[in-house]
DRENLO-133017 format. One record per residue (C-alpha): residue number from 0; y negated, x negated, z; residue in one letter. Coordinates in steps of 0.02 Angstrom, whole numbers, padded with zeros to 5 digits. Layout:
DRENLO-133017
+-----+--------+--------+--------+-----+
!   n !  north !   east !     up ! res !
+-----+--------+--------+--------+-----+
! NUM !      Y !      X !      Z !   A !
...
+-----+--------+--------+--------+-----+
***
This chain:
DRENLO-133017
+-----+--------+--------+--------+-----+
!   n !  north !   east !     up ! res !
+-----+--------+--------+--------+-----+
!   0 ! -00506 ! -08546 !  02473 !   M !
!   1 ! -00565 ! -08509 !  02295 !   I !
!   2 ! -00626 ! -08337 !  02349 !   L !
!   3 ! -00720 ! -08406 !  02498 !   R !
!   4 ! -00802 ! -08545 !  02397 !   T !
!   5 ! -00853 ! -08425 !  02257 !   G !
!   6 ! -00930 ! -08301 !  02377 !   L !
!   7 ! -01027 ! -08436 !  02468 !   M !
!   8 ! -01096 ! -08503 !  02303 !   S !
!   9 ! -01159 ! -08337 !  02238 !   I !
!  10 ! -01226 ! -08286 !  02409 !   M !
!  11 ! -01328 ! -08445 !  02413 !   T !
!  12 ! -01397 ! -08406 !  02240 !   A !
!  13 ! -01428 ! -08225 !  02289 !   G !
!  14 ! -01525 ! -08279 !  02443 !   T !
!  15 ! -01637 ! -08392 !  02338 !   A !
!  16 ! -01664 ! -08253 !  02212 !   A !
!  17 ! -01736 ! -08141 !  02349 !   L !
!  18 ! -01891 ! -08250 !  02346 !   M !
!  19 ! -01969 ! -08183 !  02185 !   A !
!  20 ! -01956 ! -08010 !  02111 !   V !
!  21 ! -02055 ! -07923 !  01973 !   P !
!  22 ! -02070 ! -07733 !  01975 !   A !
!  23 ! -01939 ! -07651 !  01865 !   T !
!  24 ! -01921 ! -07474 !  01931 !   A !
!  25 ! -02063 ! -07347 !  01923 !   A !
!  26 ! -02207 ! -07403 !  02031 !   G !
!  27 ! -02138 ! -07556 !  02120 !   F !
!  28 ! -01976 ! -07486 !  02192 !   F !
!  29 ! -01827 ! -07592 !  02141 !   L !
!  30 ! -01662 ! -07510 !  02096 !   Q !
!  31 ! -01577 ! -07674 !  02053 !   E !
!  32 ! -01471 ! -07686 !  02211 !   Q !
!  33 ! -01301 ! -07694 !  02126 !   S !
!  34 ! -01247 ! -07770 !  01960 !   V !
!  35 ! -01109 ! -07642 !  01953 !   K !
!  36 ! -01235 ! -07501 !  01978 !   A !
!  37 ! -01356 ! -07566 !  01847 !   S !
!  38 ! -01216 ! -07565 !  01717 !   G !
!  39 ! -01208 ! -07376 !  01732 !   R !
!  40 ! -01399 ! -07355 !  01744 !   A !
!  41 ! -01384 ! -07315 !  01930 !   F !
!  42 ! -01302 ! -07148 !  01891 !   A !
!  43 ! -01199 ! -07074 !  02032 !   G !
!  44 ! -01231 ! -07217 !  02152 !   E !
!  45 ! -01254 ! -07102 !  02302 !   A !
!  46 ! -01081 ! -07028 !  02265 !   A !
!  47 ! -00977 ! -07166 !  02183 !   M !
!  48 ! -00942 ! -07268 !  02341 !   A !
!  49 ! -00835 ! -07402 !  02257 !   D !
!  50 ! -00908 ! -07563 !  02328 !   D !
!  51 ! -01013 ! -07626 !  02474 !   A !
!  52 ! -01179 ! -07598 !  02383 !   S !
!  53 ! -01160 ! -07413 !  02423 !   V !
!  54 ! -01247 ! -07459 !  02587 !   M !
!  55 ! -01412 ! -07463 !  02493 !   F !
!  56 ! -01387 ! -07303 !  02392 !   Y !
!  57 ! -01293 ! -07198 !  02522 !   N !
!  58 ! -01228 ! -07279 !  02683 !   P !
!  59 ! -01101 ! -07139 !  02709 !   A !
!  60 ! -01002 ! -07207 !  02562 !   G !
!  61 ! -00938 ! -07356 !  02661 !   M !
!  62 ! -00797 ! -07246 !  02730 !   T !
!  63 ! -00725 ! -07232 !  02554 !   H !
!  64 ! -00701 ! -07419 !  02535 !   L !
!  65 ! -00520 ! -07477 !  02545 !   E !
!  66 ! -00545 ! -07650 !  02621 !   D !
!  67 ! -00671 ! -07759 !  02708 !   A !
!  68 ! -00778 ! -07837 !  02573 !   Q !
!  69 ! -00931 ! -07939 !  02530 !   A !
!  70 ! -01041 ! -07930 !  02376 !   A !
!  71 ! -01181 ! -08035 !  02306 !   A !
!  72 ! -01272 ! -08038 !  02142 !   G !
!  73 ! -01416 ! -08113 !  02044 !   I !
!  74 ! -01523 ! -08042 !  01904 !   Y !
!  75 ! -01629 ! -08122 !  01770 !   A !
!  76 ! -01771 ! -07999 !  01740 !   I !
!  77 ! -01857 ! -08039 !  01575 !   M !
!  78 ! -02009 ! -07930 !  01543 !   P !
!  79 ! -02099 ! -07924 !  01377 !   K !
!  80 ! -02270 ! -07858 !  01425 !   A !
!  81 ! -02441 ! -07857 !  01345 !   R !
!  82 ! -02606 ! -07793 !  01414 !   V !
!  83 ! -02742 ! -07774 !  01283 !   S !
!  84 ! -02930 ! -07750 !  01294 !   D !
!  85 ! -02995 ! -07588 !  01216 !   T !
!  86 ! -03176 ! -07593 !  01274 !   G !
!  87 ! -03202 ! -07681 !  01440 !   T !
!  88 ! -03386 ! -07705 !  01481 !   S !
!  89 ! -03505 ! -07744 !  01624 !   A !
!  90 ! -03666 ! -07668 !  01689 !   A !
!  91 ! -03783 ! -07793 !  01772 !   I !
!  92 ! -03936 ! -07712 !  01847 !   G !
!  93 ! -04014 ! -07602 !  01712 !   P !
!  94 ! -03916 ! -07684 !  01572 !   F !
!  95 ! -03755 ! -07598 !  01517 !   T !
!  96 ! -03619 ! -07622 !  01389 !   G !
!  97 ! -03611 ! -07811 !  01411 !   I !
!  98 ! -03444 ! -07881 !  01343 !   P !
!  99 ! -03343 ! -07976 !  01472 !   V !
! 100 ! -03264 ! -08091 !  01344 !   G !
! 101 ! -03103 ! -08185 !  01373 !   G !
! 102 ! -02929 ! -08168 !  01299 !   L !
! 103 ! -02913 ! -07997 !  01218 !   A !
! 104 ! -02724 ! -07992 !  01244 !   E !
! 105 ! -02624 ! -08066 !  01385 !   E !
! 106 ! -02442 ! -08080 !  01438 !   Q !
! 107 ! -02449 ! -08086 !  01628 !   G !
! 108 ! -02263 ! -08076 !  01663 !   F !
! 109 ! -02131 ! -08212 !  01654 !   S !
! 110 ! -01942 ! -08209 !  01684 !   P !
! 111 ! -01899 ! -08193 !  01868 !   Q !
! 112 ! -01740 ! -08188 !  01973 !   P !
! 113 ! -01685 ! -08052 !  02094 !   A !
! 114 ! -01535 ! -08036 !  02208 !   G !
! 115 ! -01442 ! -07949 !  02349 !   Y !
! 116 ! -01310 ! -07977 !  02484 !   L !
! 117 ! -01188 ! -07855 !  02567 !   Y !
! 118 ! -01043 ! -07861 !  02689 !   A !
! 119 ! -00941 ! -07712 !  02753 !   A !
! 120 ! -00789 ! -07695 !  02865 !   M !
! 121 ! -00692 ! -07558 !  02956 !   P !
! 122 ! -00707 ! -07545 !  03145 !   V !
! 123 ! -00576 ! -07409 !  03155 !   S !
! 124 ! -00492 ! -07289 !  03035 !   E !
! 125 ! -00648 ! -07179 !  03033 !   A !
! 126 ! -00791 ! -07298 !  03078 !   L !
! 127 ! -00866 ! -07433 !  02965 !   W !
! 128 ! -01004 ! -07559 !  02993 !   M !
! 129 ! -01100 ! -07668 !  02871 !   G !
! 130 ! -01253 ! -07773 !  02836 !   L !
! 131 ! -01365 ! -07767 !  02682 !   A !
! 132 ! -01500 ! -07890 !  02630 !   V !
! 133 ! -01604 ! -07823 !  02486 !   T !
! 134 ! -01779 ! -07818 !  02411 !   V !
! 135 ! -01817 ! -07632 !  02392 !   P !
! 136 ! -01998 ! -07657 !  02337 !   F !
! 137 ! -02082 ! -07795 !  02240 !   G !
! 138 ! -02203 ! -07837 !  02101 !   L !
! 139 ! -02269 ! -07997 !  02024 !   K !
! 140 ! -02395 ! -08029 !  01886 !   D !
! 141 ! -02498 ! -08183 !  01849 !   D !
! 142 ! -02631 ! -08181 !  01713 !   Y !
! 143 ! -02736 ! -08321 !  01641 !   K !
! 144 ! -02903 ! -08344 !  01729 !   D !
! 145 ! -03001 ! -08307 !  01570 !   D !
! 146 ! -02917 ! -08147 !  01510 !   Y !
! 147 ! -03014 ! -07985 !  01485 !   W !
! 148 ! -02954 ! -07897 !  01644 !   G !
! 149 ! -02992 ! -08038 !  01766 !   R !
! 150 ! -03118 ! -07937 !  01869 !   Y !
! 151 ! -02980 ! -07811 !  01907 !   D !
! 152 ! -02844 ! -07939 !  01945 !   S !
! 153 ! -02781 ! -08112 !  01899 !   T !
! 154 ! -02630 ! -08121 !  02014 !   K !
! 155 ! -02530 ! -07995 !  02115 !   S !
! 156 ! -02376 ! -08025 !  02221 !   E !
! 157 ! -02296 ! -07898 !  02337 !   V !
! 158 ! -02122 ! -07919 !  02410 !   M !
! 159 ! -02027 ! -07820 !  02541 !   V !
! 160 ! -01865 ! -07897 !  02604 !   V !
! 161 ! -01752 ! -07780 !  02704 !   E !
! 162 ! -01612 ! -07825 !  02824 !   I !
! 163 ! -01513 ! -07667 !  02863 !   A !
! 164 ! -01371 ! -07652 !  02990 !   P !
! 165 ! -01270 ! -07501 !  02935 !   T !
! 166 ! -01143 ! -07380 !  03011 !   L !
! 167 ! -01038 ! -07245 !  02929 !   A !
! 168 ! -00917 ! -07119 !  03006 !   Y !
! 169 ! -00788 ! -07007 !  02924 !   Q !
! 170 ! -00799 ! -06840 !  03015 !   I !
! 171 ! -00659 ! -06762 !  02913 !   T !
! 172 ! -00561 ! -06822 !  02760 !   P !
! 173 ! -00692 ! -06728 !  02658 !   Q !
! 174 ! -00856 ! -06769 !  02746 !   V !
! 175 ! -00935 ! -06935 !  02795 !   S !
! 176 ! -01104 ! -06977 !  02872 !   L !
! 177 ! -01197 ! -07142 !  02869 !   G !
! 178 ! -01358 ! -07222 !  02927 !   A !
! 179 ! -01446 ! -07387 !  02933 !   N !
! 180 ! -01601 ! -07462 !  03010 !   I !
! 181 ! -01702 ! -07567 !  02890 !   G !
! 182 ! -01801 ! -07712 !  02963 !   F !
! 183 ! -01931 ! -07748 !  02830 !   Q !
! 184 ! -02033 ! -07905 !  02804 !   R !
! 185 ! -02179 ! -07876 !  02686 !   S !
! 186 ! -02290 ! -08007 !  02605 !   T !
! 187 ! -02433 ! -07985 !  02483 !   A !
! 188 ! -02557 ! -08092 !  02386 !   K !
! 189 ! -02696 ! -08023 !  02276 !   L !
! 190 ! -02822 ! -08123 !  02175 !   I !
! 191 ! -02964 ! -08069 !  02060 !   S !
! 192 ! -03119 ! -08146 !  01982 !   A !
! 193 ! -03301 ! -08117 !  02033 !   I !
! 194 ! -03432 ! -08107 !  01894 !   P !
! 195 ! -03586 ! -08217 !  01905 !   N !
! 196 ! -03739 ! -08107 !  01869 !   P !
! 197 ! -03850 ! -08262 !  01854 !   L !
! 198 ! -03757 ! -08328 !  01702 !   D !
! 199 ! -03876 ! -08303 !  01553 !   P !
! 200 ! -03725 ! -08280 !  01440 !   N !
! 201 ! -03662 ! -08133 !  01541 !   G !
! 202 ! -03487 ! -08122 !  01619 !   P !
! 203 ! -03404 ! -08288 !  01585 !   N !
! 204 ! -03240 ! -08357 !  01653 !   A !
! 205 ! -03318 ! -08530 !  01667 !   A !
! 206 ! -03447 ! -08470 !  01795 !   S !
! 207 ! -03339 ! -08341 !  01884 !   D !
! 208 ! -03300 ! -08348 !  02068 !   G !
! 209 ! -03137 ! -08288 !  02145 !   S !
! 210 ! -03079 ! -08175 !  02285 !   F !
! 211 ! -02904 ! -08196 !  02360 !   A !
! 212 ! -02815 ! -08108 !  02502 !   V !
! 213 ! -02642 ! -08133 !  02575 !   D !
! 214 ! -02554 ! -08050 !  02721 !   G !
! 215 ! -02386 ! -08007 !  02797 !   D !
! 216 ! -02304 ! -07887 !  02920 !   D !
! 217 ! -02141 ! -07827 !  02996 !   W !
! 218 ! -02098 ! -07642 !  03002 !   S !
! 219 ! -01946 ! -07529 !  03020 !   I !
! 220 ! -01873 ! -07390 !  02914 !   G !
! 221 ! -01706 ! -07301 !  02900 !   F !
! 222 ! -01585 ! -07224 !  02777 !   T !
! 223 ! -01474 ! -07072 !  02807 !   L !
! 224 ! -01331 ! -07014 !  02697 !   G !
! 225 ! -01192 ! -06888 !  02679 !   V !
! 226 ! -01044 ! -06898 !  02561 !   L !
! 227 ! -00934 ! -06746 !  02526 !   V !
! 228 ! -00766 ! -06753 !  02439 !   K !
! 229 ! -00778 ! -06582 !  02357 !   A !
! 230 ! -00606 ! -06598 !  02275 !   S !
! 231 ! -00481 ! -06731 !  02228 !   D !
! 232 ! -00589 ! -06766 !  02075 !   R !
! 233 ! -00767 ! -06735 !  02133 !   M !
! 234 ! -00882 ! -06823 !  02257 !   R !
! 235 ! -01059 ! -06768 !  02299 !   I !
! 236 ! -01182 ! -06880 !  02388 !   G !
! 237 ! -01354 ! -06854 !  02466 !   L !
! 238 ! -01464 ! -06989 !  02540 !   S !
! 239 ! -01637 ! -07004 !  02616 !   Y !
! 240 ! -01730 ! -07170 !  02624 !   R !
! 241 ! -01877 ! -07154 !  02742 !   S !
! 242 ! -02058 ! -07192 !  02705 !   A !
! 243 ! -02118 ! -07351 !  02789 !   V !
! 244 ! -02294 ! -07402 !  02840 !   D !
! 245 ! -02342 ! -07585 !  02846 !   H !
! 246 ! -02501 ! -07654 !  02923 !   R !
! 247 ! -02526 ! -07819 !  02835 !   L !
! 248 ! -02639 ! -07948 !  02916 !   K !
! 249 ! -02695 ! -08113 !  02843 !   G !
! 250 ! -02841 ! -08205 !  02767 !   E !
! 251 ! -02973 ! -08168 !  02634 !   A !
! 252 ! -03052 ! -08313 !  02540 !   R !
! 253 ! -03208 ! -08299 !  02433 !   T !
! 254 ! -03259 ! -08443 !  02317 !   D !
! 255 ! -03425 ! -08404 !  02234 !   F !
! 256 ! -03574 ! -08507 !  02174 !   L !
! 257 ! -03506 ! -08664 !  02256 !   G !
! 258 ! -03484 ! -08582 !  02426 !   S !
! 259 ! -03315 ! -08545 !  02507 !   V !
! 260 ! -03296 ! -08421 !  02649 !   T !
! 261 ! -03139 ! -08367 !  02741 !   E !
! 262 ! -03112 ! -08221 !  02859 !   Q !
! 263 ! -02974 ! -08113 !  02930 !   D !
! 264 ! -02918 ! -07961 !  02832 !   V !
! 265 ! -02802 ! -07812 !  02862 !   A !
! 266 ! -02732 ! -07681 !  02745 !   A !
! 267 ! -02605 ! -07539 !  02749 !   D !
! 268 ! -02456 ! -07537 !  02632 !   L !
! 269 ! -02382 ! -07362 !  02629 !   N !
! 270 ! -02210 ! -07358 !  02547 !   L !
! 271 ! -02131 ! -07195 !  02485 !   P !
! 272 ! -01979 ! -07099 !  02541 !   E !
! 273 ! -01837 ! -07090 !  02414 !   V !
! 274 ! -01719 ! -06941 !  02408 !   I !
! 275 ! -01562 ! -06949 !  02300 !   S !
! 276 ! -01430 ! -06823 !  02250 !   A !
! 277 ! -01278 ! -06882 !  02151 !   A !
! 278 ! -01111 ! -06826 !  02083 !   I !
! 279 ! -00957 ! -06922 !  02026 !   A !
! 280 ! -00819 ! -06828 !  01933 !   Y !
! 281 ! -00652 ! -06906 !  01886 !   D !
! 282 ! -00611 ! -06831 !  01715 !   V !
! 283 ! -00448 ! -06928 !  01716 !   T !
! 284 ! -00377 ! -07059 !  01836 !   P !
! 285 ! -00466 ! -07192 !  01730 !   T !
! 286 ! -00628 ! -07107 !  01673 !   V !
! 287 ! -00772 ! -07051 !  01785 !   T !
! 288 ! -00930 ! -06958 !  01737 !   L !
! 289 ! -01086 ! -06990 !  01843 !   L !
! 290 ! -01255 ! -06911 !  01872 !   G !
! 291 ! -01400 ! -06935 !  01991 !   Q !
! 292 ! -01574 ! -06867 !  02026 !   V !
! 293 ! -01703 ! -06966 !  02128 !   N !
! 294 ! -01866 ! -06906 !  02204 !   Y !
! 295 ! -02001 ! -07032 !  02252 !   Y !
! 296 ! -02142 ! -06986 !  02372 !   G !
! 297 ! -02269 ! -07102 !  02293 !   W !
! 298 ! -02423 ! -06999 !  02338 !   D !
! 299 ! -02429 ! -07098 !  02502 !   R !
! 300 ! -02491 ! -07247 !  02400 !   F !
! 301 ! -02667 ! -07182 !  02374 !   A !
! 302 ! -02771 ! -07339 !  02388 !   E !
! 303 ! -02782 ! -07523 !  02429 !   I !
! 304 ! -02909 ! -07535 !  02570 !   R !
! 305 ! -02954 ! -07710 !  02629 !   L !
! 306 ! -03034 ! -07712 !  02801 !   E !
! 307 ! -03129 ! -07874 !  02822 !   L !
! 308 ! -03175 ! -07963 !  02983 !   E !
! 309 ! -03362 ! -07943 !  02950 !   D !
! 310 ! -03342 ! -07753 !  02956 !   G !
! 311 ! -03351 ! -07723 !  02769 !   S !
! 312 ! -03215 ! -07636 !  02668 !   E !
! 313 ! -03157 ! -07656 !  02489 !   L !
! 314 ! -03067 ! -07504 !  02418 !   V !
! 315 ! -02965 ! -07492 !  02259 !   S !
! 316 ! -02907 ! -07314 !  02218 !   A !
! 317 ! -02727 ! -07301 !  02157 !   E !
! 318 ! -02691 ! -07114 !  02176 !   N !
! 319 ! -02506 ! -07127 !  02139 !   F !
! 320 ! -02414 ! -06963 !  02110 !   R !
! 321 ! -02241 ! -06908 !  02164 !   N !
! 322 ! -02108 ! -06936 !  02031 !   T !
! 323 ! -01930 ! -06899 !  01977 !   W !
! 324 ! -01794 ! -07002 !  01897 !   G !
! 325 ! -01631 ! -06941 !  01820 !   V !
! 326 ! -01481 ! -07040 !  01759 !   S !
! 327 ! -01313 ! -07007 !  01677 !   L !
! 328 ! -01168 ! -07128 !  01660 !   G !
! 329 ! -00984 ! -07154 !  01626 !   V !
! 330 ! -00857 ! -07279 !  01691 !   Q !
! 331 ! -00684 ! -07312 !  01620 !   A !
! 332 ! -00538 ! -07422 !  01673 !   K !
! 333 ! -00501 ! -07503 !  01505 !   A !
! 334 ! -00355 ! -07614 !  01558 !   T !
! 335 ! -00274 ! -07669 !  01719 !   E !
! 336 ! -00408 ! -07803 !  01741 !   D !
! 337 ! -00560 ! -07735 !  01647 !   W !
! 338 ! -00676 ! -07591 !  01691 !   T !
! 339 ! -00815 ! -07539 !  01572 !   L !
! 340 ! -00970 ! -07434 !  01607 !   R !
! 341 ! -01130 ! -07373 !  01527 !   S !
! 342 ! -01277 ! -07262 !  01569 !   G !
! 343 ! -01450 ! -07196 !  01529 !   I !
! 344 ! -01595 ! -07161 !  01645 !   E !
! 345 ! -01768 ! -07086 !  01628 !   Y !
! 346 ! -01892 ! -07139 !  01762 !   D !
! 347 ! -02068 ! -07069 !  01781 !   E !
! 348 ! -02213 ! -07181 !  01826 !   T !
! 349 ! -02317 ! -07138 !  01980 !   P !
! 350 ! -02474 ! -07212 !  01900 !   T !
! 351 ! -02601 ! -07096 !  01819 !   V !
! 352 ! -02709 ! -07131 !  01667 !   D !
! 353 ! -02875 ! -07120 !  01761 !   E !
! 354 ! -02828 ! -07256 !  01886 !   F !
! 355 ! -02698 ! -07368 !  01804 !   R !
! 356 ! -02735 ! -07551 !  01840 !   S !
! 357 ! -02689 ! -07722 !  01776 !   T !
! 358 ! -02605 ! -07753 !  01945 !   R !
! 359 ! -02477 ! -07616 !  01914 !   I !
! 360 ! -02483 ! -07579 !  01726 !   P !
! 361 ! -02339 ! -07458 !  01742 !   D !
! 362 ! -02275 ! -07324 !  01622 !   A !
! 363 ! -02133 ! -07199 !  01604 !   D !
! 364 ! -01975 ! -07290 !  01559 !   R !
! 365 ! -01806 ! -07262 !  01478 !   L !
! 366 ! -01659 ! -07370 !  01532 !   W !
! 367 ! -01507 ! -07404 !  01422 !   L !
! 368 ! -01369 ! -07498 !  01514 !   A !
! 369 ! -01196 ! -07570 !  01487 !   V !
! 370 ! -01084 ! -07664 !  01606 !   G !
! 371 ! -00910 ! -07728 !  01642 !   A !
! 372 ! -00804 ! -07790 !  01786 !   S !
! 373 ! -00660 ! -07913 !  01778 !   Y !
! 374 ! -00531 ! -07928 !  01917 !   D !
! 375 ! -00501 ! -08115 !  01930 !   V !
! 376 ! -00372 ! -08085 !  02068 !   T !
! 377 ! -00326 ! -07941 !  02181 !   D !
! 378 ! -00465 ! -08000 !  02297 !   H !
! 379 ! -00602 ! -08060 !  02180 !   L !
! 380 ! -00702 ! -07967 !  02046 !   T !
! 381 ! -00843 ! -08023 !  01932 !   I !
! 382 ! -00974 ! -07894 !  01878 !   D !
! 383 ! -01085 ! -07908 !  01725 !   L !
! 384 ! -01226 ! -07796 !  01666 !   S !
! 385 ! -01362 ! -07785 !  01534 !   Y !
! 386 ! -01508 ! -07664 !  01536 !   V !
! 387 ! -01645 ! -07637 !  01408 !   H !
! 388 ! -01797 ! -07544 !  01471 !   M !
! 389 ! -01916 ! -07454 !  01353 !   F !
! 390 ! -02090 ! -07407 !  01415 !   K !
! 391 ! -02225 ! -07297 !  01342 !   K !
! 392 ! -02392 ! -07371 !  01292 !   T !
! 393 ! -02519 ! -07313 !  01421 !   E !
! 394 ! -02707 ! -07337 !  01451 !   P !
! 395 ! -02784 ! -07446 !  01586 !   I !
! 396 ! -02942 ! -07377 !  01666 !   N !
! 397 ! -03026 ! -07460 !  01814 !   R !
! 398 ! -03202 ! -07462 !  01884 !   T !
! 399 ! -03229 ! -07628 !  01975 !   N !
! 400 ! -03393 ! -07623 !  02073 !   P !
! 401 ! -03480 ! -07776 !  02145 !   F !
! 402 ! -03624 ! -07690 !  02239 !   P !
! 403 ! -03696 ! -07848 !  02319 !   L !
! 404 ! -03714 ! -07921 !  02144 !   L !
! 405 ! -03784 ! -07760 !  02067 !   A !
! 406 ! -03638 ! -07772 !  01945 !   T !
! 407 ! -03502 ! -07651 !  01890 !   T !
! 408 ! -03360 ! -07692 !  01771 !   V !
! 409 ! -03271 ! -07553 !  01677 !   E !
! 410 ! -03097 ! -07623 !  01642 !   T !
! 411 ! -03029 ! -07527 !  01493 !   V !
! 412 ! -02869 ! -07573 !  01402 !   G !
! 413 ! -02689 ! -07528 !  01368 !   S !
! 414 ! -02517 ! -07586 !  01421 !   T !
! 415 ! -02365 ! -07605 !  01309 !   D !
! 416 ! -02209 ! -07669 !  01395 !   T !
! 417 ! -02020 ! -07677 !  01389 !   S !
! 418 ! -01890 ! -07775 !  01488 !   S !
! 419 ! -01717 ! -07849 !  01474 !   N !
! 420 ! -01616 ! -07868 !  01634 !   V !
! 421 ! -01455 ! -07969 !  01643 !   V !
! 422 ! -01351 ! -07967 !  01802 !   G !
! 423 ! -01201 ! -08063 !  01869 !   V !
! 424 ! -01115 ! -08012 !  02029 !   G !
! 425 ! -00965 ! -08062 !  02133 !   L !
! 426 ! -00863 ! -07950 !  02248 !   R !
! 427 ! -00730 ! -08007 !  02369 !   G !
! 428 ! -00604 ! -07897 !  02461 !   R !
! 429 ! -00515 ! -07956 !  02618 !   F !
+-----+--------+--------+--------+-----+
***
């Protein structure tokens, strides 16, 4: 009864946490799909296969679970981010170099929750089935209306929720295969300011208009995985998460010079494939070394193209590049009830200096992680993790044209960010 009540409580909290997620991995891919995994900096997740969250990292790993189980977790993601003006200016008609004014520094990120849900069970000795509910992609930033980068963005929200039925089959005692189908629900909302060229004082937040779009879509992707038990001590995992294309449809709203217009809008959201290779090596029966390499096909995210009902298009170049991430970790069974873990990860950003925006002010990052698990009973375990994320200081460079207003804003600044991520998870075995 205690187990069932505890699981229901944290699953309820996890479901609520799915509603708001800031970007924490490079680009806006989210690795935080397991508190246990985050405690070892996601090292070896495609090979470790020691709880139901393996469905996200490598579905083949379900066959290595000992019992039917459920897992849920919540994160508190606490970014410390600053975007600073280093020379933003406007050109209005023949006049150039006009300061845009506004707050010269802005913190557009606030603490946000994140969460996940998993359930896995054996169908036969070799066949397993499961269900995962995760948020593999997401970003959220919300700046003050009068900050220096307002003509590039004032608010951005993107969230992709995935519901993934999963199967895994053990072909031999050494080789397992797994797959899932991910039903994805995407939502997006983007807002930016419009400069008023008639204001004699130049660009001014008090006389700005606004442009807002929102849309949503359903689409389908898949994940394939293989897990090989190379020896009694070593496991090797490979997984492929497919690229997914969303066609978001919604509404665009323009509020300018006292006039409000609304019209339909459509835009493509092209999400990358993710390929992972991992190894887990048991140095002793209680100590495991872990490693993983991830490849992200981010070059599919080349632009944000808004196709408006009146036939016009608004295009924002992103020109993301493909990236790599590498992580190393260790896990040790400290006592009969306590397991400790730690890890380090380096994650490249897909953003490039020439096109980095205030919407996605991303940078290369270094993760340092620690975590622990406590077995409350033979059937119930609590997971804890803490991650500190360091990011490089990077430039922001955007050209924001407003051709109908004969105005162009050169948004020039820098981003300086770091994050703390605290996670609490609950796992039940039946």
